[in-house]
N, C-alpha and C positions, 0 to 999 in steps of 0.2 A: 504494500500500500504506500503510494508516494505522496498522498495528500497529508497536509499537516493536521494535527489533532485539534479539534475545535474545543472551545471552552465548555460547551455542553457535554461533550464526550469525556473530558477530564473530570468534570463534576460528577457525571454518572459513574465513572470508575471509582472515584473517591467515595461516593455514597455506597456503592456496592461493597467496598472494603469495610466501611464503617458498619454496614448491616451485617456482614459476615462476622465481625467481632462482637456484635450485639447478640446475635442468635446462638453462636457456638461457644462463646467463652463463659466462664463461671460468673464473672462480673461484667456488666455492660461496658463496652468499648475499652476492654483491657486485653492484653496479650493472651492468646489461647484459642483464637478463632481460625487460624490457618496453619499451613505447614511451615511457614517461615517464622512463626512465633517461637521464642525461646524464653528461658527464665529471665533473661535480661531485657526483653522487650520484643518488638516486632517492627521491622523496617517498613512493611506495607502499611501498618497502622500509623506509624510516624509520618509516612508520605501522605496518607489520606488526610490526616489532621492538618499538615502544612498546606496542602492544596485548598482545603475548605476554609482555613483561616485566611489565606491570601485572597481567595475569591470574595469572602465576606468583607475584607478590608477594602477591596476595589469597589464593591457595590455600595458599601455604606460610607466609604471614605471621602 
């Protein structure tokens, strides 16, 4: 796929990651919802939080 990722696709992927960590982990939005989760954290969850924080800042900023 040669097309750039749109903002809506990025937000969709970040929301899916957050949902995965909501439904599969013992505590909401905590590590334990995917295969990349470790005792020290989750890079996917960290990425999703950063993306959604940046988007909120742009929209409300």
